[in-house]
mmCIF file of the C-alpha atoms, coordinates in Angstrom:
data_MODEL
# 
_entry.id   MODEL 
# 
loop_
_atom_site.group_PDB 
_atom_site.id 
_atom_site.type_symbol 
_atom_site.label_atom_id 
_atom_site.label_alt_id 
_atom_site.label_comp_id 
_atom_site.label_asym_id 
_atom_site.label_entity_id 
_atom_site.label_seq_id 
_atom_site.pdbx_PDB_ins_code 
_atom_site.Cartn_x 
_atom_site.Cartn_y 
_atom_site.Cartn_z 
_atom_site.occupancy 
_atom_site.B_iso_or_equiv 
_atom_site.pdbx_formal_charge 
_atom_site.auth_seq_id 
_atom_site.auth_comp_id 
_atom_site.auth_asym_id 
_atom_site.auth_atom_id 
_atom_site.pdbx_PDB_model_num 
ATOM 1   C CA . MET A 1 1   ? -15.060 61.424 -6.020  1.00 0.00 ? 1   MET A CA 1 
ATOM 2   C CA . PHE A 1 2   ? -11.971 59.211 -5.983  1.00 0.00 ? 2   PHE A CA 1 
ATOM 3   C CA . GLU A 1 3   ? -13.069 57.244 -9.024  1.00 0.00 ? 3   GLU A CA 1 
ATOM 4   C CA . ALA A 1 4   ? -13.396 60.403 -11.129 1.00 0.00 ? 4   ALA A CA 1 
ATOM 5   C CA . LEU A 1 5   ? -10.010 61.676 -9.960  1.00 0.00 ? 5   LEU A CA 1 
ATOM 6   C CA . LEU A 1 6   ? -8.369  58.315 -10.654 1.00 0.00 ? 6   LEU A CA 1 
ATOM 7   C CA . ARG A 1 7   ? -9.905  58.233 -14.149 1.00 0.00 ? 7   ARG A CA 1 
ATOM 8   C CA . ARG A 1 8   ? -8.536  61.717 -14.886 1.00 0.00 ? 8   ARG A CA 1 
ATOM 9   C CA . MET A 1 9   ? -5.110  60.736 -13.580 1.00 0.00 ? 9   MET A CA 1 
ATOM 10  C CA . MET A 1 10  ? -5.109  57.528 -15.662 1.00 0.00 ? 10  MET A CA 1 
ATOM 11  C CA . ALA A 1 11  ? -6.007  59.260 -18.917 1.00 0.00 ? 11  ALA A CA 1 
ATOM 12  C CA . PRO A 1 12  ? -3.316  58.998 -21.612 1.00 0.00 ? 12  PRO A CA 1 
ATOM 13  C CA . ALA A 1 13  ? -3.032  62.792 -21.734 1.00 0.00 ? 13  ALA A CA 1 
ATOM 14  C CA . PRO A 1 14  ? -4.603  64.087 -18.524 1.00 0.00 ? 14  PRO A CA 1 
ATOM 15  C CA . ASN A 1 15  ? -5.701  67.678 -18.162 1.00 0.00 ? 15  ASN A CA 1 
ATOM 16  C CA . ARG A 1 16  ? -4.238  69.814 -15.431 1.00 0.00 ? 16  ARG A CA 1 
ATOM 17  C CA . LEU A 1 17  ? -5.944  69.004 -12.138 1.00 0.00 ? 17  LEU A CA 1 
ATOM 18  C CA . PRO A 1 18  ? -7.917  71.738 -10.390 1.00 0.00 ? 18  PRO A CA 1 
ATOM 19  C CA . ASP A 1 19  ? -6.415  72.824 -7.063  1.00 0.00 ? 19  ASP A CA 1 
ATOM 20  C CA . PRO A 1 20  ? -8.531  70.664 -4.737  1.00 0.00 ? 20  PRO A CA 1 
ATOM 21  C CA . GLU A 1 21  ? -7.620  67.553 -6.723  1.00 0.00 ? 21  GLU A CA 1 
ATOM 22  C CA . ALA A 1 22  ? -3.962  68.588 -7.025  1.00 0.00 ? 22  ALA A CA 1 
ATOM 23  C CA . HIS A 1 23  ? -3.893  69.022 -3.234  1.00 0.00 ? 23  HIS A CA 1 
ATOM 24  C CA . LEU A 1 24  ? -5.362  65.551 -2.819  1.00 0.00 ? 24  LEU A CA 1 
ATOM 25  C CA . ALA A 1 25  ? -2.826  64.120 -5.276  1.00 0.00 ? 25  ALA A CA 1 
ATOM 26  C CA . LEU A 1 26  ? 0.059   65.661 -3.302  1.00 0.00 ? 26  LEU A CA 1 
ATOM 27  C CA . ALA A 1 27  ? -1.388  64.365 -0.052  1.00 0.00 ? 27  ALA A CA 1 
ATOM 28  C CA . ALA A 1 28  ? -1.718  60.874 -1.556  1.00 0.00 ? 28  ALA A CA 1 
ATOM 29  C CA . LEU A 1 29  ? 1.876   60.985 -2.769  1.00 0.00 ? 29  LEU A CA 1 
ATOM 30  C CA . LEU A 1 30  ? 3.012   61.990 0.733   1.00 0.00 ? 30  LEU A CA 1 
ATOM 31  C CA . VAL A 1 31  ? 1.079   59.023 2.116   1.00 0.00 ? 31  VAL A CA 1 
ATOM 32  C CA . ARG A 1 32  ? 2.617   56.735 -0.505  1.00 0.00 ? 32  ARG A CA 1 
ATOM 33  C CA . ILE A 1 33  ? 6.119   57.846 0.523   1.00 0.00 ? 33  ILE A CA 1 
ATOM 34  C CA . ALA A 1 34  ? 5.316   57.264 4.194   1.00 0.00 ? 34  ALA A CA 1 
ATOM 35  C CA . ARG A 1 35  ? 3.887   53.803 3.493   1.00 0.00 ? 35  ARG A CA 1 
ATOM 36  C CA . ALA A 1 36  ? 6.727   52.734 1.184   1.00 0.00 ? 36  ALA A CA 1 
ATOM 37  C CA . ASP A 1 37  ? 8.632   51.014 3.994   1.00 0.00 ? 37  ASP A CA 1 
ATOM 38  C CA . ASN A 1 38  ? 5.482   49.329 5.374   1.00 0.00 ? 38  ASN A CA 1 
ATOM 39  C CA . ASP A 1 39  ? 5.756   51.392 8.569   1.00 0.00 ? 39  ASP A CA 1 
ATOM 40  C CA . TYR A 1 40  ? 3.225   54.213 8.453   1.00 0.00 ? 40  TYR A CA 1 
ATOM 41  C CA . SER A 1 41  ? 4.016   55.859 11.757  1.00 0.00 ? 41  SER A CA 1 
ATOM 42  C CA . VAL A 1 42  ? 2.198   58.465 13.807  1.00 0.00 ? 42  VAL A CA 1 
ATOM 43  C CA . ALA A 1 43  ? 5.220   60.749 13.297  1.00 0.00 ? 43  ALA A CA 1 
ATOM 44  C CA . GLU A 1 44  ? 4.805   60.471 9.523   1.00 0.00 ? 44  GLU A CA 1 
ATOM 45  C CA . MET A 1 45  ? 1.083   61.187 9.749   1.00 0.00 ? 45  MET A CA 1 
ATOM 46  C CA . ALA A 1 46  ? 1.745   64.251 11.882  1.00 0.00 ? 46  ALA A CA 1 
ATOM 47  C CA . ARG A 1 47  ? 4.406   65.446 9.429   1.00 0.00 ? 47  ARG A CA 1 
ATOM 48  C CA . ILE A 1 48  ? 2.001   65.002 6.502   1.00 0.00 ? 48  ILE A CA 1 
ATOM 49  C CA . ASP A 1 49  ? -0.567  67.079 8.371   1.00 0.00 ? 49  ASP A CA 1 
ATOM 50  C CA . ARG A 1 50  ? 2.006   69.840 9.010   1.00 0.00 ? 50  ARG A CA 1 
ATOM 51  C CA . VAL A 1 51  ? 3.154   69.827 5.383   1.00 0.00 ? 51  VAL A CA 1 
ATOM 52  C CA . LEU A 1 52  ? -0.414  70.053 4.096   1.00 0.00 ? 52  LEU A CA 1 
ATOM 53  C CA . SER A 1 53  ? -1.289  72.739 6.618   1.00 0.00 ? 53  SER A CA 1 
ATOM 54  C CA . SER A 1 54  ? 1.748   74.769 5.615   1.00 0.00 ? 54  SER A CA 1 
ATOM 55  C CA . HIS A 1 55  ? 1.407   74.339 1.852   1.00 0.00 ? 55  HIS A CA 1 
ATOM 56  C CA . TYR A 1 56  ? -2.291  75.034 1.667   1.00 0.00 ? 56  TYR A CA 1 
ATOM 57  C CA . THR A 1 57  ? -2.897  77.201 4.755   1.00 0.00 ? 57  THR A CA 1 
ATOM 58  C CA . LEU A 1 58  ? -5.204  74.620 6.319   1.00 0.00 ? 58  LEU A CA 1 
ATOM 59  C CA . SER A 1 59  ? -6.279  74.261 9.917   1.00 0.00 ? 59  SER A CA 1 
ATOM 60  C CA . PRO A 1 60  ? -4.907  71.176 11.676  1.00 0.00 ? 60  PRO A CA 1 
ATOM 61  C CA . PHE A 1 61  ? -8.376  69.603 11.408  1.00 0.00 ? 61  PHE A CA 1 
ATOM 62  C CA . ALA A 1 62  ? -8.642  70.307 7.655   1.00 0.00 ? 62  ALA A CA 1 
ATOM 63  C CA . ALA A 1 63  ? -5.118  68.972 7.056   1.00 0.00 ? 63  ALA A CA 1 
ATOM 64  C CA . ALA A 1 64  ? -5.918  65.752 8.945   1.00 0.00 ? 64  ALA A CA 1 
ATOM 65  C CA . LYS A 1 65  ? -9.147  65.390 6.945   1.00 0.00 ? 65  LYS A CA 1 
ATOM 66  C CA . LEU A 1 66  ? -7.247  65.835 3.660   1.00 0.00 ? 66  LEU A CA 1 
ATOM 67  C CA . ARG A 1 67  ? -4.681  63.251 4.800   1.00 0.00 ? 67  ARG A CA 1 
ATOM 68  C CA . ALA A 1 68  ? -7.461  60.786 5.652   1.00 0.00 ? 68  ALA A CA 1 
ATOM 69  C CA . GLU A 1 69  ? -8.960  61.229 2.178   1.00 0.00 ? 69  GLU A CA 1 
ATOM 70  C CA . ALA A 1 70  ? -5.500  60.808 0.676   1.00 0.00 ? 70  ALA A CA 1 
ATOM 71  C CA . GLU A 1 71  ? -4.982  57.554 2.569   1.00 0.00 ? 71  GLU A CA 1 
ATOM 72  C CA . VAL A 1 72  ? -8.058  56.124 0.840   1.00 0.00 ? 72  VAL A CA 1 
ATOM 73  C CA . LEU A 1 73  ? -6.992  57.446 -2.568  1.00 0.00 ? 73  LEU A CA 1 
ATOM 74  C CA . GLU A 1 74  ? -3.438  56.159 -2.176  1.00 0.00 ? 74  GLU A CA 1 
ATOM 75  C CA . ALA A 1 75  ? -4.708  52.679 -1.321  1.00 0.00 ? 75  ALA A CA 1 
ATOM 76  C CA . GLU A 1 76  ? -6.869  52.621 -4.471  1.00 0.00 ? 76  GLU A CA 1 
ATOM 77  C CA . ALA A 1 77  ? -4.373  54.168 -6.874  1.00 0.00 ? 77  ALA A CA 1 
ATOM 78  C CA . PRO A 1 78  ? -2.286  51.800 -8.964  1.00 0.00 ? 78  PRO A CA 1 
ATOM 79  C CA . ASP A 1 79  ? 1.007   53.636 -9.381  1.00 0.00 ? 79  ASP A CA 1 
ATOM 80  C CA . THR A 1 80  ? 3.188   56.514 -8.290  1.00 0.00 ? 80  THR A CA 1 
ATOM 81  C CA . VAL A 1 81  ? 3.718   57.750 -11.841 1.00 0.00 ? 81  VAL A CA 1 
ATOM 82  C CA . ARG A 1 82  ? 0.136   59.064 -12.110 1.00 0.00 ? 82  ARG A CA 1 
ATOM 83  C CA . PHE A 1 83  ? 0.365   61.111 -8.906  1.00 0.00 ? 83  PHE A CA 1 
ATOM 84  C CA . THR A 1 84  ? 3.661   62.524 -9.965  1.00 0.00 ? 84  THR A CA 1 
ATOM 85  C CA . ARG A 1 85  ? 2.466   63.384 -13.462 1.00 0.00 ? 85  ARG A CA 1 
ATOM 86  C CA . ALA A 1 86  ? -0.542  65.191 -12.008 1.00 0.00 ? 86  ALA A CA 1 
ATOM 87  C CA . LEU A 1 87  ? 1.688   67.139 -9.632  1.00 0.00 ? 87  LEU A CA 1 
ATOM 88  C CA . LYS A 1 88  ? 4.203   67.974 -12.329 1.00 0.00 ? 88  LYS A CA 1 
ATOM 89  C CA . GLU A 1 89  ? 1.380   69.611 -14.278 1.00 0.00 ? 89  GLU A CA 1 
ATOM 90  C CA . ALA A 1 90  ? 0.076   71.418 -11.186 1.00 0.00 ? 90  ALA A CA 1 
ATOM 91  C CA . VAL A 1 91  ? 3.389   72.687 -9.748  1.00 0.00 ? 91  VAL A CA 1 
ATOM 92  C CA . ALA A 1 92  ? 5.700   75.122 -11.512 1.00 0.00 ? 92  ALA A CA 1 
ATOM 93  C CA . HIS A 1 93  ? 9.222   73.791 -12.057 1.00 0.00 ? 93  HIS A CA 1 
ATOM 94  C CA . GLU A 1 94  ? 10.756  76.350 -9.707  1.00 0.00 ? 94  GLU A CA 1 
ATOM 95  C CA . ASP A 1 95  ? 8.438   75.172 -6.907  1.00 0.00 ? 95  ASP A CA 1 
ATOM 96  C CA . ARG A 1 96  ? 9.175   71.467 -7.275  1.00 0.00 ? 96  ARG A CA 1 
ATOM 97  C CA . ALA A 1 97  ? 12.271  71.639 -5.055  1.00 0.00 ? 97  ALA A CA 1 
ATOM 98  C CA . GLY A 1 98  ? 9.961   72.693 -2.231  1.00 0.00 ? 98  GLY A CA 1 
ATOM 99  C CA . LEU A 1 99  ? 7.701   69.782 -3.069  1.00 0.00 ? 99  LEU A CA 1 
ATOM 100 C CA . MET A 1 100 ? 10.725  67.477 -2.877  1.00 0.00 ? 100 MET A CA 1 
ATOM 101 C CA . GLN A 1 101 ? 11.569  68.908 0.545   1.00 0.00 ? 101 GLN A CA 1 
ATOM 102 C CA . SER A 1 102 ? 8.050   68.058 1.698   1.00 0.00 ? 102 SER A CA 1 
ATOM 103 C CA . LEU A 1 103 ? 8.435   64.495 0.465   1.00 0.00 ? 103 LEU A CA 1 
ATOM 104 C CA . TRP A 1 104 ? 11.785  64.120 2.218   1.00 0.00 ? 104 TRP A CA 1 
ATOM 105 C CA . ALA A 1 105 ? 10.345  65.631 5.409   1.00 0.00 ? 105 ALA A CA 1 
ATOM 106 C CA . VAL A 1 106 ? 7.733   62.871 5.491   1.00 0.00 ? 106 VAL A CA 1 
ATOM 107 C CA . ALA A 1 107 ? 10.236  60.136 4.643   1.00 0.00 ? 107 ALA A CA 1 
ATOM 108 C CA . LEU A 1 108 ? 12.561  61.254 7.436   1.00 0.00 ? 108 LEU A CA 1 
ATOM 109 C CA . ALA A 1 109 ? 9.819   61.990 10.009  1.00 0.00 ? 109 ALA A CA 1 
ATOM 110 C CA . ASP A 1 110 ? 10.175  58.627 11.732  1.00 0.00 ? 110 ASP A CA 1 
ATOM 111 C CA . GLY A 1 111 ? 13.943  59.018 12.080  1.00 0.00 ? 111 GLY A CA 1 
ATOM 112 C CA . ASN A 1 112 ? 14.564  56.138 9.692   1.00 0.00 ? 112 ASN A CA 1 
ATOM 113 C CA . ARG A 1 113 ? 15.983  56.525 6.201   1.00 0.00 ? 113 ARG A CA 1 
ATOM 114 C CA . ALA A 1 114 ? 14.430  53.422 4.664   1.00 0.00 ? 114 ALA A CA 1 
ATOM 115 C CA . ALA A 1 115 ? 15.707  52.123 1.342   1.00 0.00 ? 115 ALA A CA 1 
ATOM 116 C CA . GLU A 1 116 ? 12.136  51.614 0.099   1.00 0.00 ? 116 GLU A CA 1 
ATOM 117 C CA . GLU A 1 117 ? 11.280  55.269 0.712   1.00 0.00 ? 117 GLU A CA 1 
ATOM 118 C CA . GLU A 1 118 ? 14.497  56.410 -0.937  1.00 0.00 ? 118 GLU A CA 1 
ATOM 119 C CA . GLN A 1 119 ? 13.695  54.313 -3.999  1.00 0.00 ? 119 GLN A CA 1 
ATOM 120 C CA . VAL A 1 120 ? 10.263  55.926 -4.372  1.00 0.00 ? 120 VAL A CA 1 
ATOM 121 C CA . LEU A 1 121 ? 11.747  59.387 -3.773  1.00 0.00 ? 121 LEU A CA 1 
ATOM 122 C CA . ARG A 1 122 ? 14.347  58.841 -6.469  1.00 0.00 ? 122 ARG A CA 1 
ATOM 123 C CA . LEU A 1 123 ? 11.621  57.838 -8.940  1.00 0.00 ? 123 LEU A CA 1 
ATOM 124 C CA . VAL A 1 124 ? 9.457   60.813 -7.964  1.00 0.00 ? 124 VAL A CA 1 
ATOM 125 C CA . ALA A 1 125 ? 12.325  63.296 -8.305  1.00 0.00 ? 125 ALA A CA 1 
ATOM 126 C CA . ASN A 1 126 ? 13.045  62.004 -11.794 1.00 0.00 ? 126 ASN A CA 1 
ATOM 127 C CA . LEU A 1 127 ? 9.375   62.136 -12.788 1.00 0.00 ? 127 LEU A CA 1 
ATOM 128 C CA . LEU A 1 128 ? 9.116   65.713 -11.477 1.00 0.00 ? 128 LEU A CA 1 
ATOM 129 C CA . GLY A 1 129 ? 12.003  66.704 -13.722 1.00 0.00 ? 129 GLY A CA 1 
ATOM 130 C CA . LEU A 1 130 ? 14.431  67.071 -10.812 1.00 0.00 ? 130 LEU A CA 1 
ATOM 131 C CA . THR A 1 131 ? 17.948  65.696 -10.650 1.00 0.00 ? 131 THR A CA 1 
ATOM 132 C CA . ASP A 1 132 ? 19.464  63.467 -7.993  1.00 0.00 ? 132 ASP A CA 1 
ATOM 133 C CA . ARG A 1 133 ? 21.363  66.565 -6.870  1.00 0.00 ? 133 ARG A CA 1 
ATOM 134 C CA . ASP A 1 134 ? 18.104  68.516 -6.493  1.00 0.00 ? 134 ASP A CA 1 
ATOM 135 C CA . SER A 1 135 ? 16.721  65.694 -4.379  1.00 0.00 ? 135 SER A CA 1 
ATOM 136 C CA . ALA A 1 136 ? 19.876  65.525 -2.259  1.00 0.00 ? 136 ALA A CA 1 
ATOM 137 C CA . LEU A 1 137 ? 19.748  69.284 -1.648  1.00 0.00 ? 137 LEU A CA 1 
ATOM 138 C CA . ALA A 1 138 ? 16.092  68.975 -0.611  1.00 0.00 ? 138 ALA A CA 1 
ATOM 139 C CA . ARG A 1 139 ? 16.975  66.146 1.786   1.00 0.00 ? 139 ARG A CA 1 
ATOM 140 C CA . GLN A 1 140 ? 19.860  68.130 3.251   1.00 0.00 ? 140 GLN A CA 1 
ATOM 141 C CA . ALA A 1 141 ? 17.612  71.157 3.784   1.00 0.00 ? 141 ALA A CA 1 
ATOM 142 C CA . VAL A 1 142 ? 15.165  68.971 5.726   1.00 0.00 ? 142 VAL A CA 1 
ATOM 143 C CA . GLN A 1 143 ? 17.962  67.427 7.773   1.00 0.00 ? 143 GLN A CA 1 
ATOM 144 C CA . ARG A 1 144 ? 19.171  70.930 8.680   1.00 0.00 ? 144 ARG A CA 1 
ATOM 145 C CA . GLY A 1 145 ? 15.771  71.681 10.130  1.00 0.00 ? 145 GLY A CA 1 
ATOM 146 C CA . GLY A 1 146 ? 13.631  72.699 7.159   1.00 0.00 ? 146 GLY A CA 1 
ATOM 147 C CA . LEU A 1 147 ? 9.951   71.715 7.339   1.00 0.00 ? 147 LEU A CA 1 
# 
């Protein structure tokens, strides 16, 4: 399953991913953000599960299962650009700020604002067609208690 998804994501002009694969791509990107600082904490895993449960109306068990699949995919995937491109195609522009909030929620879940995570988030925001200001507003919303 992962090999086929990775091939589609690596294609020069990939087609839009069907929902299950787009969900897996988002989950893998959330895992990539959490792992960016080489400290993949239980708090970050729990936050990923909550984000996935909220976004896709999943049970806690189903969200944890999706996260576990995403952990495998993220470890096999070569770059962040492919995940982001797949998500950009799958998520309407007006909904990408919410996606950015989810990414920030995971990055901040462990109470540490790591430079490595911020670097990946800045790249992702740009690739999603969002500005630094959009990303900052998403971060501020999370810090005020969003997600």
